[in-house]
C-alpha positions in Angstrom: -93.4 -46.4 -44.7 -89.8 -47.5 -45.0 -87.3 -45.4 -46.8 -86.2 -46.8 -50.2 -82.5 -47.5 -50.6 -80.9 -48.7 -53.8 -79.5 -52.3 -53.7 -77.0 -51.6 -56.4 -75.2 -48.7 -58.1 -76.8 -46.9 -61.1 -75.3 -48.0 -64.4 -73.2 -45.6 -66.4 -75.1 -43.4 -68.9 -75.2 -44.8 -72.5 -73.3 -42.8 -75.1 -74.5 -43.2 -78.6 -75.1 -41.2 -81.8 -76.7 -38.3 -79.9 -76.4 -35.8 -82.7 -78.0 -38.2 -85.2 -80.8 -39.1 -82.8 -81.7 -35.4 -82.1 -81.4 -34.5 -85.8 -83.7 -37.4 -86.7 -86.3 -36.4 -84.1 -86.2 -32.8 -85.3 -86.8 -33.9 -88.9 -89.7 -36.0 -87.8 -91.3 -32.9 -86.0 -90.9 -30.8 -89.1 -92.3 -33.5 -91.4 -95.3 -33.9 -89.2 -95.8 -30.1 -89.3 -95.6 -30.0 -93.1 -97.9 -33.1 -93.4 -100.6 -31.5 -91.3 -100.3 -28.0 -92.9 -102.6 -28.8 -95.9 -105.4 -29.7 -93.4 -105.2 -26.4 -91.5 -108.8 -25.6 -92.3 -110.0 -28.9 -90.8 -107.9 -28.4 -87.7 -109.3 -24.8 -87.3 -112.9 -26.0 -87.7 -112.3 -28.7 -85.0 -110.3 -26.4 -82.7 -107.2 -28.5 -83.1 -104.7 -26.1 -84.6 -102.5 -26.6 -81.5 -101.5 -29.9 -83.2 -99.7 -28.0 -85.9 -98.1 -25.5 -83.6 -96.9 -28.3 -81.3 -95.1 -29.9 -84.2 -93.6 -26.6 -85.2 -92.5 -26.0 -81.6 -91.0 -29.5 -81.5 -89.0 -28.8 -84.6 -87.8 -25.4 -83.3 -86.7 -26.9 -80.0 -85.1 -29.7 -81.9 -82.9 -27.2 -83.7 -81.8 -25.8 -80.4 -81.1 -29.4 -79.3 -79.0 -30.1 -82.4 -77.0 -27.0 -81.7 -76.5 -28.0 -78.1 -75.4 -31.6 -78.6 -73.1 -30.6 -81.5 -71.3 -28.2 -79.1 -71.3 -30.8 -76.3 -69.7 -33.4 -78.6 -67.1 -30.9 -79.7 -66.3 -30.0 -76.1 -66.0 -33.7 -75.2 -63.7 -34.3 -78.1 -61.5 -31.3 -77.2 -61.3 -32.5 -73.6 -60.3 -36.0 -74.7 -57.7 -34.6 -77.1 -56.3 -32.4 -74.3 -55.9 -35.4 -72.0 -54.3 -37.6 -74.7 -51.7 -35.0 -75.8 -48.4 -35.6 -73.9 -46.8 -32.7 -72.1 -43.7 -31.6 -73.9 -41.0 -30.1 -71.7 -38.4 -28.0 -73.6 -34.8 -29.1 -73.2 -32.3 -26.3 -73.2 -28.6 -27.0 -73.1 
């Protein structure tokens, strides 16, 4: 079997509204949890309570993700501002 080699370079990663995307996904997980909560008895009878806990875990991990991407975006903006700021050399006569 021949070794696979890429024929072209990988594209640059896409940057988009990461915070909004993660926040939206987190909201969806919590909404799914709340929508299934009234049917807990049915899920318990059919041994499917893991569906609820999966949604709750997704929401909880989403909160960690929101925290992470907000800090990441702030760090990227700080780094960009540091590069854009000109260096001032004091002039003493």
